[in-house]
Each structure stands twice: as C-alpha cells, then as structure tokens.
MMTF fields as JSON, N, C-alpha, C and O atoms, coordinates in Angstrom:
{
  "mmtfVersion": "1.0.0",
  "mmtfProducer": "UNKNOWN",
  "numBonds": 335,
  "numAtoms": 336,
  "numGroups": 84,
  "numChains": 1,
  "numModels": 1,
  "chainsPerModel": [1],
  "groupsPerChain": [84],
  "chainIdList": ["A"],
  "bondAtomList": [4, 2, 8, 6, 12, 10, 16, 14, 20, 18, 24, 22, 28, 26, 32, 30, 36, 34, 40, 38, 44, 42, 48, 46, 52, 50, 56, 54, 60, 58, 64, 62, 68, 66, 72, 70, 76, 74, 80, 78, 84, 82, 88, 86, 92, 90, 96, 94, 100, 98, 104, 102, 108, 106, 112, 110, 116, 114, 120, 118, 124, 122, 128, 126, 132, 130, 136, 134, 140, 138, 144, 142, 148, 146, 152, 150, 156, 154, 160, 158, 164, 162, 168, 166, 172, 170, 176, 174, 180, 178, 184, 182, 188, 186, 192, 190, 196, 194, 200, 198, 204, 202, 208, 206, 212, 210, 216, 214, 220, 218, 224, 222, 228, 226, 232, 230, 236, 234, 240, 238, 244, 242, 248, 246, 252, 250, 256, 254, 260, 258, 264, 262, 268, 266, 272, 270, 276, 274, 280, 278, 284, 282, 288, 286, 292, 290, 296, 294, 300, 298, 304, 302, 308, 306, 312, 310, 316, 314, 320, 318, 324, 322, 328, 326, 332, 330],
  "bondOrderList": [1, 1, 1, 1, 1, 1, 1, 1, 1, 1, 1, 1, 1, 1, 1, 1, 1, 1, 1, 1, 1, 1, 1, 1, 1, 1, 1, 1, 1, 1, 1, 1, 1, 1, 1, 1, 1, 1, 1, 1, 1, 1, 1, 1, 1, 1, 1, 1, 1, 1, 1, 1, 1, 1, 1, 1, 1, 1, 1, 1, 1, 1, 1, 1, 1, 1, 1, 1, 1, 1, 1, 1, 1, 1, 1, 1, 1, 1, 1, 1, 1, 1, 1],
  "groupList": [{"groupName": "LYS", "atomNameList": ["N", "CA", "C", "O"], "elementList": ["N", "C", "C", "O"], "formalChargeList": [0, 0, 0, 0], "bondAtomList": [1, 0, 2, 1, 3, 2], "bondOrderList": [1, 1, 2], "singleLetterCode": "K", "chemCompType": "L-PEPTIDE LINKING"}, {"groupName": "GLU", "atomNameList": ["N", "CA", "C", "O"], "elementList": ["N", "C", "C", "O"], "formalChargeList": [0, 0, 0, 0], "bondAtomList": [1, 0, 2, 1, 3, 2], "bondOrderList": [1, 1, 2], "singleLetterCode": "E", "chemCompType": "L-PEPTIDE LINKING"}, {"groupName": "GLY", "atomNameList": ["N", "CA", "C", "O"], "elementList": ["N", "C", "C", "O"], "formalChargeList": [0, 0, 0, 0], "bondAtomList": [1, 0, 2, 1, 3, 2], "bondOrderList": [1, 1, 2], "singleLetterCode": "G", "chemCompType": "PEPTIDE LINKING"}, {"groupName": "LEU", "atomNameList": ["N", "CA", "C", "O"], "elementList": ["N", "C", "C", "O"], "formalChargeList": [0, 0, 0, 0], "bondAtomList": [1, 0, 2, 1, 3, 2], "bondOrderList": [1, 1, 2], "singleLetterCode": "L", "chemCompType": "L-PEPTIDE LINKING"}, {"groupName": "ALA", "atomNameList": ["N", "CA", "C", "O"], "elementList": ["N", "C", "C", "O"], "formalChargeList": [0, 0, 0, 0], "bondAtomList": [1, 0, 2, 1, 3, 2], "bondOrderList": [1, 1, 2], "singleLetterCode": "A", "chemCompType": "L-PEPTIDE LINKING"}, {"groupName": "ASP", "atomNameList": ["N", "CA", "C", "O"], "elementList": ["N", "C", "C", "O"], "formalChargeList": [0, 0, 0, 0], "bondAtomList": [1, 0, 2, 1, 3, 2], "bondOrderList": [1, 1, 2], "singleLetterCode": "D", "chemCompType": "L-PEPTIDE LINKING"}, {"groupName": "ASN", "atomNameList": ["N", "CA", "C", "O"], "elementList": ["N", "C", "C", "O"], "formalChargeList": [0, 0, 0, 0], "bondAtomList": [1, 0, 2, 1, 3, 2], "bondOrderList": [1, 1, 2], "singleLetterCode": "N", "chemCompType": "L-PEPTIDE LINKING"}, {"groupName": "ILE", "atomNameList": ["N", "CA", "C", "O"], "elementList": ["N", "C", "C", "O"], "formalChargeList": [0, 0, 0, 0], "bondAtomList": [1, 0, 2, 1, 3, 2], "bondOrderList": [1, 1, 2], "singleLetterCode": "I", "chemCompType": "L-PEPTIDE LINKING"}, {"groupName": "SER", "atomNameList": ["N", "CA", "C", "O"], "elementList": ["N", "C", "C", "O"], "formalChargeList": [0, 0, 0, 0], "bondAtomList": [1, 0, 2, 1, 3, 2], "bondOrderList": [1, 1, 2], "singleLetterCode": "S", "chemCompType": "L-PEPTIDE LINKING"}, {"groupName": "VAL", "atomNameList": ["N", "CA", "C", "O"], "elementList": ["N", "C", "C", "O"], "formalChargeList": [0, 0, 0, 0], "bondAtomList": [1, 0, 2, 1, 3, 2], "bondOrderList": [1, 1, 2], "singleLetterCode": "V", "chemCompType": "L-PEPTIDE LINKING"}, {"groupName": "TYR", "atomNameList": ["N", "CA", "C", "O"], "elementList": ["N", "C", "C", "O"], "formalChargeList": [0, 0, 0, 0], "bondAtomList": [1, 0, 2, 1, 3, 2], "bondOrderList": [1, 1, 2], "singleLetterCode": "Y", "chemCompType": "L-PEPTIDE LINKING"}, {"groupName": "GLN", "atomNameList": ["N", "CA", "C", "O"], "elementList": ["N", "C", "C", "O"], "formalChargeList": [0, 0, 0, 0], "bondAtomList": [1, 0, 2, 1, 3, 2], "bondOrderList": [1, 1, 2], "singleLetterCode": "Q", "chemCompType": "L-PEPTIDE LINKING"}, {"groupName": "ARG", "atomNameList": ["N", "CA", "C", "O"], "elementList": ["N", "C", "C", "O"], "formalChargeList": [0, 0, 0, 0], "bondAtomList": [1, 0, 2, 1, 3, 2], "bondOrderList": [1, 1, 2], "singleLetterCode": "R", "chemCompType": "L-PEPTIDE LINKING"}, {"groupName": "PHE", "atomNameList": ["N", "CA", "C", "O"], "elementList": ["N", "C", "C", "O"], "formalChargeList": [0, 0, 0, 0], "bondAtomList": [1, 0, 2, 1, 3, 2], "bondOrderList": [1, 1, 2], "singleLetterCode": "F", "chemCompType": "L-PEPTIDE LINKING"}, {"groupName": "HIS", "atomNameList": ["N", "CA", "C", "O"], "elementList": ["N", "C", "C", "O"], "formalChargeList": [0, 0, 0, 0], "bondAtomList": [1, 0, 2, 1, 3, 2], "bondOrderList": [1, 1, 2], "singleLetterCode": "H", "chemCompType": "L-PEPTIDE LINKING"}, {"groupName": "CYS", "atomNameList": ["N", "CA", "C", "O"], "elementList": ["N", "C", "C", "O"], "formalChargeList": [0, 0, 0, 0], "bondAtomList": [1, 0, 2, 1, 3, 2], "bondOrderList": [1, 1, 2], "singleLetterCode": "C", "chemCompType": "L-PEPTIDE LINKING"}, {"groupName": "THR", "atomNameList": ["N", "CA", "C", "O"], "elementList": ["N", "C", "C", "O"], "formalChargeList": [0, 0, 0, 0], "bondAtomList": [1, 0, 2, 1, 3, 2], "bondOrderList": [1, 1, 2], "singleLetterCode": "T", "chemCompType": "L-PEPTIDE LINKING"}, {"groupName": "TRP", "atomNameList": ["N", "CA", "C", "O"], "elementList": ["N", "C", "C", "O"], "formalChargeList": [0, 0, 0, 0], "bondAtomList": [1, 0, 2, 1, 3, 2], "bondOrderList": [1, 1, 2], "singleLetterCode": "W", "chemCompType": "L-PEPTIDE LINKING"}, {"groupName": "MET", "atomNameList": ["N", "CA", "C", "O"], "elementList": ["N", "C", "C", "O"], "formalChargeList": [0, 0, 0, 0], "bondAtomList": [1, 0, 2, 1, 3, 2], "bondOrderList": [1, 1, 2], "singleLetterCode": "M", "chemCompType": "L-PEPTIDE LINKING"}, {"groupName": "PRO", "atomNameList": ["N", "CA", "C", "O"], "elementList": ["N", "C", "C", "O"], "formalChargeList": [0, 0, 0, 0], "bondAtomList": [1, 0, 2, 1, 3, 2], "bondOrderList": [1, 1, 2], "singleLetterCode": "P", "chemCompType": "L-PEPTIDE LINKING"}],
  "groupTypeList": [0, 1, 2, 3, 1, 3, 4, 0, 5, 3, 3, 1, 6, 7, 0, 1, 8, 9, 7, 10, 9, 0, 8, 8, 11, 2, 12, 0, 1, 4, 13, 14, 4, 15, 8, 4, 12, 1, 2, 3, 0, 2, 4, 2, 3, 8, 3, 5, 9, 4, 16, 12, 17, 6, 8, 16, 10, 1, 18, 3, 9, 12, 4, 9, 0, 13, 12, 0, 4, 13, 1, 6, 3, 4, 8, 10, 5, 19, 8, 10, 0, 8, 3, 19],
  "groupIdList": [1, 2, 3, 4, 5, 6, 7, 8, 9, 10, 11, 12, 13, 14, 15, 16, 17, 18, 19, 20, 21, 22, 23, 24, 25, 26, 27, 28, 29, 30, 31, 32, 33, 34, 35, 36, 37, 38, 39, 40, 41, 42, 43, 44, 45, 46, 47, 48, 49, 50, 51, 52, 53, 54, 55, 56, 57, 58, 59, 60, 61, 62, 63, 64, 65, 66, 67, 68, 69, 70, 71, 72, 73, 74, 75, 76, 77, 78, 79, 80, 81, 82, 83, 84],
  "secStructList": [7, 7, 6, 6, 1, 6, 6, 2, 2, 2, 2, 2, 2, 2, 2, 2, 2, 2, 2, 2, 2, 2, 6, 7, 2, 2, 2, 2, 2, 2, 2, 2, 2, 2, 6, 6, 6, 6, 6, 7, 7, 1, 1, 7, 7, 7, 7, 7, 7, 6, 6, 1, 6, 6, 2, 2, 2, 2, 2, 2, 2, 2, 2, 2, 2, 6, 2, 2, 2, 2, 2, 2, 2, 2, 2, 2, 7, 1, 1, 7, 7, 7, 7, 7],
  "xCoordList": [0.921, 0.155, 0.559, -0.237, 2.031, 2.935, 3.287, 3.074, 3.805, 3.975, 2.812, 3.103, 1.623, 0.282, -0.043, -0.85, 0.697, 0.647, 1.325, 0.978, 1.999, 2.604, 1.631, 1.61, 0.857, -0.243, -1.64, -2.534, -1.842, -2.842, -3.99, -5.205, -3.407, -4.15, -4.959, -6.082, -3.828, -4.289, -5.327, -6.54, -4.856, -5.91, -7.288, -8.211, -7.704, -8.712, -9.369, -10.138, -8.969, -9.335, -10.204, -11.328, -9.301, -9.644, -11.019, -11.936, -10.603, -12.013, -13.278, -14.43, -12.802, -14.14, -14.864, -16.072, -13.823, -14.312, -15.307, -16.473, -14.715, -15.43, -16.769, -17.675, -16.867, -17.989, -18.872, -19.721, -18.31, -19.294, -20.107, -21.305, -19.235, -19.977, -20.797, -21.971, -20.377, -21.338, -22.54, -23.198, -22.487, -23.472, -25.349, -26.406, -25.141, -26.571, -26.613, -25.622, -27.623, -27.597, -27.496, -27.423, -27.541, -28.048, -26.085, -25.797, -25.157, -24.046, -23.357, -22.307, -23.941, -23.314, -23.401, -22.497, -24.76, -25.271, -23.868, -22.956, -24.195, -23.038, -21.458, -20.66, -21.162, -19.587, -19.691, -19.183, -20.523, -20.26, -21.098, -21.599, -21.185, -21.317, -19.68, -19.025, -19.142, -17.883, -16.827, -15.757, -17.159, -16.48, -15.908, -14.909, -17.543, -17.79, -16.998, -15.81, -17.42, -16.788, -15.373, -14.784, -14.768, -13.216, -13.142, -12.447, -13.732, -13.819, -13.163, -12.368, -13.646, -12.917, -13.975, -15.107, -13.453, -14.394, -13.593, -12.386, -14.543, -13.934, -14.616, -15.389, -14.22, -14.571, -14.402, -13.615, -15.493, -15.971, -14.964, -13.833, -15.693, -15.131, -15.039, -15.888, -13.972, -13.454, -13.276, -12.192, -14.11, -13.621, -12.993, -13.342, -11.736, -10.961, -11.945, -12.896, -11.386, -12.245, -11.394, -10.872, -11.148, -10.172, -10.052, -8.956, -10.645, -10.748, -10.072, -9.745, -9.899, -9.264, -7.961, -8.043, -6.948, -5.358, -5.692, -6.224, -5.704, -5.278, -6.48, -6.298, -7.41, -8.631, -8.209, -8.757, -7.074, -6.39, -5.737, -5.543, -5.353, -4.236, -5.455, -5.521, -6.213, -7.669, -8.101, -8.088, -8.529, -9.249, -8.173, -8.571, -6.692, -6.134, -5.905, -6.247, -5.337, -5.539, -6.75, -6.646, -7.996, -9.187, -9.208, -9.256, -9.179, -9.061, -8.036, -8.467, -6.708, -5.945, -6.279, -5.906, -7.335, -7.743, -8.508, -8.377, -9.754, -10.497, -10.421, -11.324, -8.896, -8.947, -9.292, -9.323, -9.541, -9.802, -11.556, -12.069, -12.107, -13.478, -13.848, -14.78, -12.894, -13.259, -13.284, -14.2, -11.827, -11.945, -13.126, -13.64, -13.584, -14.76, -15.983, -16.313, -16.366, -17.314, -16.946, -17.968, -15.734, -15.743, -16.006, -16.469, -15.843, -16.307, -18.095, -18.603, -18.672, -19.963, -20.753, -21.846, -20.478, -20.934, -20.389, -19.181, -20.876, -20.074, -20.236, -19.295, -20.783, -20.86, -19.506, -18.912, -19.072, -18.119, -16.691, -16.121, -16.208, -15.347, -13.562, -12.503, -13.939, -12.762, -11.966, -11.524, -11.94, -10.905, -10.213, -9.858, -9.113, -8.094, -7.137, -5.974],
  "yCoordList": [-1.42, -0.106, 1.013, 1.935, 1.373, 2.524, 2.661, 3.855, 2.023, 2.305, 2.701, 2.729, 2.987, 3.396, 4.675, 5.389, 5.071, 6.494, 7.626, 8.803, 7.354, 7.534, 8.211, 9.35, 7.101, 7.277, 7.348, 6.754, 8.31, 7.958, 9.23, 9.078, 10.071, 10.579, 10.183, 10.389, 9.594, 8.386, 7.659, 7.788, 7.057, 5.764, 6.265, 5.527, 7.74, 7.957, 8.226, 7.487, 9.25, 9.366, 8.136, 8.278, 7.09, 5.732, 4.878, 4.257, 5.229, 4.932, 5.603, 5.212, 6.645, 7.858, 7.346, 7.111, 7.145, 7.091, 5.637, 5.722, 4.138, 3.367, 3.305, 2.519, 4.23, 4.316, 5.117, 4.62, 6.196, 7.037, 5.952, 5.707, 5.335, 3.967, 3.656, 3.922, 2.945, 1.58, 2.183, 1.504, 3.682, 4.069, 4.134, 4.338, 3.914, 3.957, 3.465, 3.724, 2.535, 1.922, 2.268, 1.608, 3.558, 4.254, 4.888, 5.328, 4.83, 4.899, 3.676, 3.54, 2.836, 1.211, 0.855, 0.346, 1.254, 0.974, 1.755, 1.276, 2.888, 3.903, 3.627, 3.969, 3.149, 2.677, 1.579, 1.531, 0.885, -0.454, -0.278, -1.256, 0.853, 1.345, 1.686, 1.027, 2.527, 3.111, 2.395, 2.727, 1.208, 0.099, -1.215, -1.905, -0.94, -1.439, -0.581, -0.878, 0.501, 1.469, 1.395, 1.62, 0.928, 1.063, -0.456, -0.787, -1.388, -2.864, -3.734, -4.643, -3.298, -3.601, -4.545, -4.299, -6.099, -6.877, -7.71, -7.716, -8.334, -9.033, -8.343, -7.398, -8.969, -8.345, -7.04, -6.439, -6.524, -4.993, -4.354, -4.746, -3.284, -2.369, -3.292, -4.07, -3.041, -3.516, -2.766, -2.185, -2.451, -1.571, -2.155, -3.167, -1.269, -2.042, -1.973, -1.219, -3.114, -3.597, -3.653, -4.763, -2.941, -2.845, -4.322, -4.474, -5.102, -6.41, -7.504, -8.61, -7.41, -8.377, -7.505, -6.337, -8.237, -7.678, -7.451, -6.342, -7.774, -7.548, -6.887, -6.91, -6.42, -5.737, -4.219, -3.645, -3.703, -2.408, -2.838, -2.047, -3.671, -4.26, -4.579, -4.054, -5.424, -5.522, -4.482, -4.412, -3.522, -1.923, -2.138, -2.491, -1.807, -0.86, -1.53, -0.886, -2.836, -3.656, -3.156, -2.523, -3.474, -3.262, -1.767, -1.598, -0.588, 0.492, 0.873, 1.592, 0.208, 0.23, -0.152, 0.353, -1.495, -1.973, -1.128, -0.75, -0.536, -0.155, 1.732, 2.567, 1.87, 3.545, 4.461, 5.691, 3.565, 4.142, 4.448, 5.53, 3.648, 3.636, 4.843, 5.528, 5.138, 6.355, 7.53, 8.31, 7.404, 8.728, 9.233, 10.351, 7.715, 7.915, 8.853, 10.025, 8.182, 8.134, 9.895, 10.518, 10.65, 11.831, 12.561, 13.673, 12.256, 12.779, 13.122, 14.242, 12.044, 11.686, 12.199, 12.647, 12.259, 12.601, 13.691, 13.626, 14.565, 16.046, 15.799, 16.408, 15.347, 14.758, 14.541, 15.181, 13.399, 12.996, 13.71, 14.258, 13.697, 14.795, 14.004, 14.567, 12.822, 11.944, 11.002, 9.861, 12.095, 10.897, 10.347, 11.155, 8.912, 9.058, 9.211, 9.38],
  "zCoordList": [-0.07, -0.46, -0.134, -0.318, 0.509, 0.844, -0.53, -0.742, -1.864, -2.85, -3.817, -5.013, -3.478, -4.023, -3.601, -4.197, -2.35, -2.117, -3.308, -3.2, -4.092, -5.052, -6.15, -6.617, -6.371, -7.493, -7.131, -7.734, -5.837, -4.922, -5.96, -6.083, -6.4, -7.334, -8.979, -9.44, -9.441, -10.32, -9.684, -9.85, -9.108, -8.791, -8.423, -8.769, -7.58, -7.353, -8.745, -9.359, -9.041, -10.25, -11.514, -11.995, -11.748, -11.941, -11.343, -11.879, -9.818, -9.111, -9.14, -8.953, -9.404, -9.804, -10.762, -10.789, -11.767, -13.439, -13.325, -13.711, -12.704, -12.808, -11.769, -12.044, -10.47, -9.691, -11.407, -12.147, -11.453, -12.462, -13.397, -13.254, -14.395, -15.239, -14.612, -14.872, -13.515, -13.011, -11.706, -10.918, -11.874, -10.814, -11.578, -10.981, -12.796, -13.559, -14.515, -15.197, -15.181, -16.113, -17.923, -18.96, -17.563, -18.766, -19.069, -20.182, -18.114, -18.397, -18.539, -19.166, -17.972, -18.278, -19.85, -20.513, -20.331, -21.597, -22.555, -23.229, -22.263, -22.918, -22.737, -23.61, -21.852, -21.565, -22.979, -24.1, -22.291, -23.513, -24.932, -25.488, -25.378, -26.858, -26.975, -27.783, -26.317, -26.34, -26.434, -26.943, -25.85, -25.577, -26.787, -26.994, -27.464, -28.966, -29.515, -29.644, -29.896, -30.93, -31.198, -32.255, -29.704, -30.07, -29.801, -28.84, -30.479, -30.41, -29.382, -29.62, -28.073, -26.551, -26.527, -26.945, -25.826, -25.429, -24.29, -24.049, -23.735, -22.214, -21.133, -21.29, -19.818, -18.67, -18.846, -19.578, -17.856, -17.737, -16.573, -16.285, -16.008, -15.071, -13.794, -13.358, -13.387, -11.448, -10.698, -10.75, -9.775, -8.458, -7.454, -6.847, -7.236, -5.658, -4.626, -4.416, -3.945, -2.839, -1.353, -1.258, -0.371, 0.675, 1.334, 1.874, 1.396, 2.19, 0.66, 1.09, -0.484, -0.978, -1.712, -2.091, -1.791, -1.85, -3.2, -3.152, -4.228, -5.322, -5.967, -7.184, -5.721, -6.271, -6.843, -7.784, -6.02, -7.202, -8.057, -8.979, -8.138, -9.481, -10.7, -11.811, -10.213, -11.006, -11.366, -12.595, -10.835, -11.189, -12.641, -13.751, -12.248, -12.816, -14.025, -15.017, -14.263, -15.524, -16.263, -17.314, -15.652, -16.59, -17.02, -18.239, -16.2, -16.404, -18.028, -18.929, -18.039, -18.724, -19.982, -21.041, -19.723, -21.305, -21.797, -22.961, -20.725, -21.502, -21.496, -21.54, -21.418, -21.809, -22.926, -22.966, -23.816, -25.073, -24.713, -24.996, -24.248, -23.909, -23.493, -23.916, -22.436, -21.116, -22.224, -22.484, -22.872, -24.097, -24.727, -24.696, -25.555, -26.269, -25.001, -25.182, -24.056, -23.119, -22.676, -22.385, -22.608, -22.169, -23.169, -22.915, -24.313, -26.0, -25.76, -25.735, -25.634, -25.689, -24.557, -24.905, -23.194, -22.102, -21.61, -21.383, -21.406, -20.821, -19.391, -18.883, -18.638, -17.402, -16.886, -16.018, -17.658, -17.098, -16.837, -17.78, -15.737, -15.819, -14.881, -14.607, -14.71, -14.169, -15.201, -15.065, -16.518, -17.304, -16.928, -16.07, -16.671, -16.268, -17.16, -16.794]
}
C-alpha cells in the first residue's frame, strides 16, 4: 500500500471513473457502446475493495484495457469529468 501513495491521485481518478460508469444503467450502456466502438471486449470494469488484496491491481488492469472507451465516453458525455 505504501507504494500506492505515489499514485494516489491517479488511482482516485480511475476509481471515480469506474464508480461513475457503474452508478446507472444508462451510463453502463453508454460505456458498453463506447467500448464496442473501440473494438474492446471481455470483462468489464472492476472496482477495488479494501478486503481483497489484488482488487486494486485488477481495477488498474481493466482501466488500462478500457482507456480508449473512457476517452470515447468523455467526448460523448459532458457530465463525465474524471478521465484517467
């Protein structure tokens, strides 16, 4: 966890992005459409959980995979402000 302090702002930004997408069905559908436009498939976004040691890593891996979908969402949804 100490090493993660260096990347705290980035992690918070990614976490806020995942929460934003998962907070409503409409946003989930919009993100799925953005992912499809970018040709991205597979497991969706994952949020870190304090009780699971590898959940932060999994959240980061998936956020990197879906980076282009986040960029696409930012151009589609003016309310989305947490682009990682």
